[in-house]
N, C-alpha and C positions, 0 to 999 in steps of 0.2 A: 112403309116399313123401312127400317134402316138395315141394310145389309152391309156386312163388313168382310173385306177380302184380305187375306194374308198370302203374299206371293212366296212360293217355295220353288227353289230350283235355280233358274238363270238370273235371278236378281233384277228383273225389270222394275223400274221405279214406278210404283202405283200409289197415289196419295188419296186419303179419305176425303170425301166431299159430302155436302148436304144441300138439299134444296126443298122447295115448298110445294105443298098441295093441300087441298081441304082435309079437315079432320073427320068428315063423314066416312062411314065404313062401306063406301062404294068406290069402285074404280072410276077414274075420270076418262074422258076421251083422250087419245094420245096427244101429248104436247100441251095439255091444259094444266095450269097450276094456279094456286091461290094461297096467299099468306093468311094465316089465322092469327088474330091479335087479341090477346087477353089483357085488359087493363085492370090492375089491382095492386094491392099493397105488396105482393110478392114479385111484381114485375115479370109476370109470366109471358112468354111468347112461344108459339108453336111453329116448328118447321117439320113438315110431314111429307112423305111420299108413299103412296100405295103402289106396290110392285108385285107382279107375279113371277119375276125372274128367279130362277134357281140355278145355282152353279155357274161356272164361267166358261167351261169348254166342253168338248165332246166326250172326254174320258173322266169317269167318276172314280175316285180312289177311296172316299170315306163319306159317310152321311150319318146324321143323327137328328131325329125329330122330337126327342124327349118324351115319346109316348109311354116309355117305361120309367120316366123320372130319372133318379140317380142311377138306377140299375143299368141304363143304357139300352140301345136298340141292338137286337141280334147278338152277334159275338163281339161287339165293339169293346165291351168292358165297362166298368162302373166309373161314373163321374164322382169326384170328391170335392170337399170344400176345405178351406184353410184360412188362417188369420184369426185374430182375436174374436171376430164376429162372424165366423164362417157359418154358424147356424142360422144366419139370416136368409140363406138360400132355401127355396122350396119349389116344388112343382105346382104350377097353377094352371088355370084354364080361362078361356074368355069370360068376360062378364056375362052373366045370365046362364052359363053352363053349370052343371053340378061341380062343386068345389071351385067355382069361378072366383076371380079376384073381385070382391065386392065388399063394400063397407058394412053390409047387413047380412051376408051369407057366411056361415061357418067355414073355416078353412079345412083342408083335407087332413085326415089322420095319416101319419103321426105328427103333423106340424102343430096340432092343437096344443101339445104340451109346451111348445116354445112360444106360440103366438096367441094362445087363448082361443076363444070361439070366433072372434071377429077381427077384421083388419081395420085400422083407422082410416079416416077419410080426411087427410090433412092437405089443405091447399089444392084440392082437386086431384089427388094422387090416384083415386079410383079410375083405372084405365086398363086397356088391353093392347097387347102387341098385335099388329096386323100381319103376322107371318102367314105363309101358305098353309102350314099345318097347325095353326094355333088351336084348332078344335080338339086335337088329341093331347094338348098340354104343352107347356113351355117352362123354362126355368126363370125364376125371378128372385131378386134380392130386394127386400123391402126395408129400406133404412128408416122410414117413418115408424115402422113397428118398434124398432129399437129405441126410437126417440120418444115414444109415447109414455107419459107418466102413468097412464091407466088405459084400459081398453075403451076406445071410443067407438060409437056406432052411428050410422047415418050421417047427418050433417053436423053432429056433435064433435067439435074438434078441440075442446078445451077441457082440462088443461093439457097442453102439449109443450114439449121443449125440443129445440133443434140444436142444442149446444153440444151434443155428444159427438166425439170423433169416432170414426168407423174404419176398420181395416178388415176387409173380407175378400175372399177369392173363390172362384169356381174353377176347378182344375179338370182338364180333360183326361180320359183314359190314355194309356200308352198306345200310340198308333204306329203301325209298321208302314212306313212310306218308302221302302226300299225301291219300289217301282218309280219313284219320283226323282231319284238322284240323276242329275244332269238334264232333267225335263222341267221346264217352267210349269208351275202349278199355283193355284190360289186356294186359300182357306176362306170360306164364306160363312157368315151367319147373320140371320135377321136380328135386329136389336131395336129396342126402344128404351130410352133412358132420360133421366133428368137429375141434375145434382146441384147442390148449393152448399156453402155460400162463399167461401173465401179461397181455400186451397183446393183447386180442382185437380185431382189426380185419378185418372181412369185410363188404365193401360192394358195392353196385351203383351205378355212375356212368353218366350218359347224356351224349350229345353230339348237337347239332343241326347240326353242320357236318362230319359224316363222320369225327369223331375228331380234328379239328384242335384242338379245345379241349373240355374236360369241364366241365359246369356245376357250379359250386361252390354249396354251400348246399342242394343237392337230393339229395345222396347218401343212399341208403337203407342203414342199418346192419343187415345181415341178422342178425348176432350178437345185437344188442340186441333186435331184434324177435322173436327166437326164444328167449324166456325170459331172455336176459341172463345166462346161466350158462355156465361153461366146462366142458370135459371131458365134454360130452354128445354122444351120437349124435343128430343132428337130422334127421328125415325126416318129411314130412307136407305140410300145406297152409298157405301164407302168401301175403300180398298186399303188393306194394310200390307206393308212391304217388309219382308224378312231381310232383304238386302243380301250383302255378300256372304253372310254366314251360311245361308242355304246353298248359295252358288258353290262355295268351296267344300261343303260337307260331302264326305264319302260314305257316311253311314247315317241313314235316316230311319233305321228300324225301331228306334225307341223315341220317336218324336212325341212331344207333349206341349200343350199350351195352356195358359190360364188367363182369366180376366181378373184384374186387380182394381178394386175400389179402395183407395188408401188415404189415410191421413196419419202420417208418421211424424208430423210436426217438422218436416225437413225444410219447409219454406220459411223465409224470414218474416217477422211480424209486419203487419201493415205499416208502411212508412209514415202514414199520416196519423192513424189512430193508435198505433202501437198494439192493436188487438192481435191475439193469436189467430192463426189460420185454421180452418177446419172445413172438411167436406162432410156435411152433417146430415143431409136428409134428401128425400125422394127415393128413387128406385132404379133398378136395372133389369131388363128382360132380354132373354136370348132364346133363339129357336132356329131350326133348319140349318144346322151346321153341315157344311160340305167341303170336301177337298177334291178339286177337279183340275183339269188342264187349264192353263192360262189362255186368255183370248189373244187372237191376232189383231183384231180391229176393235179398238176400245178407246173412245174419247170420254173424258170426264170433265164436266163444267164445275169450276170452283167458285171463287168469289165473283160477284158481279157489281158493276158500278154504273151510276148515271152522271157522275161528275168527278169524284175526288181520287180516282186511281193514280193520277200523276203526282200527288203530293202525300207524303207521310211526314208526321211530326218530326222535325229535326233534319229532314232531307232538303228543305227549301226554306227561304226566308219565311218567318212566321206569318207575316201578313198574306203571303201567297197561299200558304197552307190554309189559313182561316177563310180566305176568299173562296176556296174550293170546297168548303163544307157542303154536304148534301142536306137539304132541309126537308123535314117531314111536313111542315106547315109553313106557309109563306104568303105574303100579300102578292097580288098580281105584278106589282112593279119590280119585285125582286127576281122574277123569272130569268133564267140564264139558258143559253143553248145547252143541249145535252151532248155528253160524250159517253156513248154506250160501249162498255168494255166488259169482257168476260175472261177469266183465267181458265185456260183450257189445257189439259194435260193428256198426252198420248200414253195411255196405259197398255197399249197393245205391243206386239212384237214386230210390227211392220210400219212403214211410213204411211201416215194418213194424209191423203191429198184432197184438194178442193174443200178444205175446212172453211166453213162460212158461219158467221154469227148472224142470227136473225133475231130482231127485236120487234115485238108487237107493242105498239104504244096505244093504250086505250084511254080515251077521255071519259069524263063523267057520264056522257050520253051512251057509253059503251061502243062508240065508233072506234075503229082500229086503223092505224096507219103503220105500215111495215117498213123496216129499214134492214138492210143487209150489208155486211162487210165485204171487202175484197177477199177472194179465196186465197188461202195459204196452205202450205204443207207443214206437218209437224212430225219430227223423227221420233222413234220409240224413246220413251222416258223423258222427253222434253216438254216444257210448258211454254205456251205462247199466249198472246193477248190480242186476239182479233178485236177490232173496234170500228165503230161508226162515229166519226168525229164532228163536233161542232154543227149539229143539225138542230133545226127548229121545226118540230112538227106543226102541221097546219093548225091544229087545235091549240097550240101553245102561243100563237101570235097574239090572239086576244082571248086569253083563257077564261073559261067560266069557273065559278066556284065548284069545288068538289075534288075528288081523288083522281089522279092520273097514274096509271099503272104501266110499268115496263116489264114485259115478260121476255126472258132470254132463252134461246135454244141454239144448239150447234148441230150441224150436219157435215157429212164428208162424202167423198165418192164411194167409199167402201161401205159394206153392210155392217153396222156397229152391232157387236154381240151383246152389249148392254145398253140399249137405247134409252132406258129409263133415266140414267144419269147424264144424258145430254141436255137436260133441262136445268137452267140455273135458278137461283133464288131471285124471285121477282123483286123489283124495287118500286116504291111508290112515293109520290109527293102530292101535297094538297094545296090548292089555292083556297085560302080560308074564306069563310062566309060569316065572320063575326059582324055584329052590328056596326062596330067602328073598326074597320080594317086597318092593318098596318103592323100587326104584331108578327114577329118571327121567332121560331125556336128550333132546336136542333133536330136532326133526322132520326127516324125510326118510329118514334111514337111519343105520346104525351102521357107516359105512365108515371105513377106516383110511388115513391119510396122515401124513407127517411135518410137524409144525408148526414152521415157522421154525427150521431147524437152525442158522442163524447166530446165534440168540439162545438158546443153551442154557445161559446163565450170567447171573447178576446180574439176574434178571427174576422176575416173578410171572405165571404163566399162570392164567387164571380163567374159570369158566363160571358163568352167572347163572340163577337160578330164582326163581319167586314162587308162593305157594300160595293156594288159595282159602279162604273163611271156615271151611268145615267142617274143614279140616286143622288149624287152629289150636287147636281144642278137644280134639283127641284124639291128636295126633301130635307127635313131636319128632325132630329130625335126630340120628342116632346115628353114622353112618359117612360117610366120603368114599371114593369109588371113582374109579379113574383107569387110563389106559392109557399105557405108556411105549414109545417107539419103539425097535425093534431093527433098523430098516431101514438098509441100506447108505447111503441118502441122508442119514441123520441118526441114527447109532447112539448110544444111551445107554451110557455107560461103567459097568462093574460096579464096585461098591465106593464109589460116590460118594454123598454125603449130599444130601438135599433136605428141605424142610419143608412140611407140610400145614397148612391153616387154614380157617376159615370166617369170612366177613365179612358183616355186614348193612348195608343202605343202598346207594344208587346211587353207583357210582364215576364216573358221567358227569354228575352234577349237583353243584352246590355244597353243601357240608355246612352244615346249619342245622337249625332246629327241626323242619322237615318231612323232613329227611334226615340222621338221626343215624347216623354211621358207627361201627361197632363191630367190632373184630377180636377174636375170642373167646379166642385162645390166644397165648402168648408166641411170639416169633420162632423160637425153637428148641425149643419145648415138644413139638411133634409131629414129631420127626425120623425119617426113614426112610433106610435105606441100600439102594442098588440091588443086586439079587442076580441071579446067573445063573439062567436059566430063567424069568424073570418078564417078559421083554420080548416085544413083539408085532411082527410083520412080515407084510406081504402080507395074505392072507385069515385069518391066525391072529391073533385078537384075544383078549388075556388081560386081563380086568378084575381089578385089584388092589384090595383093600379094607382100610381102616384105621378102627378105632373111635376116636372122639374121647374124650379124657379125661373129658369131661362132655357129656351130651346138650344140645342147643340147642332151646329152645322156639321155636315158629313163630308169627310175627306175620303175619296175612294181608295186611297193607298194607306189607310190607317185602320188598326184594330180598335173597336170600341167595346168597352167592357162594362156590363151592368153589375153593380156591386151592392151587397148587403153586409154592413159592418155591425158586428155584435160586440158591445163593450164588455169589459171584464166584469165578472160577477161571481157570486159564490156557487153557482150551479149551472146546469144546462138550461138556458133561458129562452133562446130563439133558435129554432131549428128549421132551415129551409128544406124544401122537398127537392127531389131529383128524379130524373129518368136516366136509364142506362142504355147501353149499346149505341153510344154515340161515337163520333170520331175522337180518337185519343187526344187529350189536351184541349178539348173545347171549353172546359171549365177549370178554374184554378181556385186555390185556397191560400190565403195568407194567415199563417199562425204566428201571433205575436210572441208566443212563449215556446211552442214546439218542443216540449220536453222529451218526446219520444223520437224526434227526427233531427235533432241537432240544432243548428242556429235557426233563428226565426227567419221567415221569408216565404216566398211563393212556392207552392207545390201544385203539380198537375193532379187533377182528380181522376186521371186516367180516362176510362170510357164512361164515367159517371158525368152527368150534366146537371148543374144546378138549374132549377126551374125558375130562371130569371130571363126576361126578354124585354126588348124595346118596342115602343110604339112610335111610329113616325107620322108626320103630317106634311102636306105641301107647304113650301115656304110662303106662298101667297096667302095661306090661311092662318099663319102664325103671326099674331099681332105684335110680338116683340122682336120681329125681324124686319129690317128695312132692306129692300132690294131695288136699287136704282142705278142706272148708268153702268151696269156690269159690276157692281159692288154689293155684296151682302154684308150687313152689319147687324149684330144682335144687340138687344138691350143689355146694358152693363149689369152685372150682378156681383155682389149684392147691390141693391138700390132701394133705399138710400144706403150710403156707406160712410164710415167715419175714419177710415184709414186707407184701405186698398180695395179696388174693384177690378173686375175682369171684363174684357170685351173681345168677342170673336168677330173676325171678318174673313171674307173670302173674295178673291178677284176672279173675274172671268178671263182676264188677260194679264200676263206678267207685267209688272211695273213697279216703280219706286213709290213707297207709301209714306205719307205724312199724317201724324195724329195732331189734331188741334182742339183746344178747349176755349170756349167763349163764355163770358158772364152774361147776365140778363140784359146788360146795356149793349151787347154785341162787341165788347172789347176782347181781343185775343189775349188770354192770360197764360197760355201754355202751348208750346209747340215742340214736337219731337219727330225726327226723321227715323222711321222704322226700317228703312233700307229696301232693297229689291226683294219682292215677293213673287213666287211662282203662281201661275194660273191654277185654280181649283184646289190649291192647298189651303187647309183651314189653319188660321193663325189665331192664337190666343194672346192678347196683350194685357198685362197687369199694370194698372195706373194707380200711383200713390198720390193722395191729395196734396202732399207737400204743404205749401203755405196757403192753399186755398181756404177761404173762410166758409162757414156753413152757408148754404144757399143753393139756388137752382142754376145749373150750367148746361150748356150744350157741348157735345163733342162730335168731331167729324173725322172720317177716314177719307183721305184725299189721294187720288192716283190718276195719272194719265189725263189730267185736266178735269176730272169728275170728282164729286164728293157726295157722301151720305152722312146725314146729321141726325143725332138723337139727343134726348134730354136725360140728364142725370142729376141726382140730389146728393149734396155733401152735408153730413150732419155735424 
């Protein structure tokens, strides 16, 4: 269950958090957690915690369990609704109970007038809050009901629409909190919610004058404080901070708060698509509201990391940022040491000492290795980042295929009053078990959605990767793989051409000596025609593979970008698929026209990731690479050529390089000094045939008294 806390009184900073546990309706053993992953067109993911905790301190000032619905419990007073769609709120019960929230059970009177006899079952919305008192009823706002174009029952979900904007509020009764003035206190409520799809605005607002005015600048953004990610089922424990307003208040006799699900169109249009923003569907549930004294000892675990904590897009050189990406799926050779890190906030009123991060690293055989951080102290209101740095678990030395799970928890010397939220979101990574290993793609999951269907033409979709030092000595990129959308939301048309490519260098930094951009193949050299039976939709994901005309040597200090270029056309013709919840900027899009975003150029796709990946092979197994005497040289491409061709080479040791061309008689017909080249840097040399006649030639890369020679054909 998701519990939310609003601090009242002394203004101790308490931030909302979320973490994972199974979706079964049973409690787990203490400290156990598991992420539930749903793969589907809607990119659903579940983050859940089951908790029996109620209230935060020893003194209880207010409680509400919604057993009487809007009328309120005891003498609390009535709850009300507001906003253009305030009537979307109703009292509901667990699935299976009379008047329970079910796609096939009639809703309670008097809600039938507004909702009809049945609730829709759109994208799995049939669900129940896991609050302590759910059996006697809870409050719910059903956005999908508003979006349904007709009453749907059971698994019948069509026709439905999710394009409607919704503004709706649940407003508390006036609460006399005179006893709280000068005394830290928290407002808690169990919650479960999911929202979609562009403009996420879900906030708590407070009033000190009975709702006559709502204090600006103190709103708590529930969405942002609960991972800041869309299309998730959020349920667990979080804390909302009223801040200095309550600290300075002298009269809390007419305190009131409200939950606001809002789409007022205040956000700017999407910078890439130009589409309007909206928070259009799913639901919000609330139960077990309490106001009680604030805790003294309370740690909350926020974000967790297995690698990329140290880098945020724009805070470091782009290549360093990309090299720190966390991968959901990877070949064994790409494995890196782990940096286990957790964001930990002291939400109590006293110093917490002996704070230790514990990580349980579980391998596919379910064997567990435990790591702990050095103990630290955290002052009230402060956030720290205990870590276990650069460790290689025993199972990670020679990893077997399968999923590796890292579970995070925090402990301290004091008895934590809310131990439930000392568990962090677990992280996972997988060593892939594909028949032909070597493919990598971004972290979190391999879920399918349509990537910007309004930009299916005259664009380049791209996904970015960087390799570690060991990769450069033994591997080369040989294939690009991708997923094309067959979804009704953005179908790829059959028989349409598109072009594949690989680019090195950062598309988000200025080109220069430290960022040399290279596109390895001509604009139309790697042409593909869309074919029937190759598209993906829903849970059906079909990775398509294309072998490049020439393998690409890997430089460990360079970003490599897989690209799909869609030519200009009269409609949306080729639509790549995507997965979301990735590192920001892992993918980019080049819009040749960009009418909605200003000048043409590269744009980050944010946390969306184009489903494009590379496949690598060992250099020794690639027949168009020669590796002799510490020099790697690729077959020139194109080959044959009639004007210009490209050659890659890489040195094991720094040295001066000479390029030589010989005819079939062994006569030297061309020589060029390429200058001093650094060890392990990949170099791309463009050679123009100049006065060479058509025929067969050999070319050599010569350095440090050694040479590697290959054959080329001039047309």
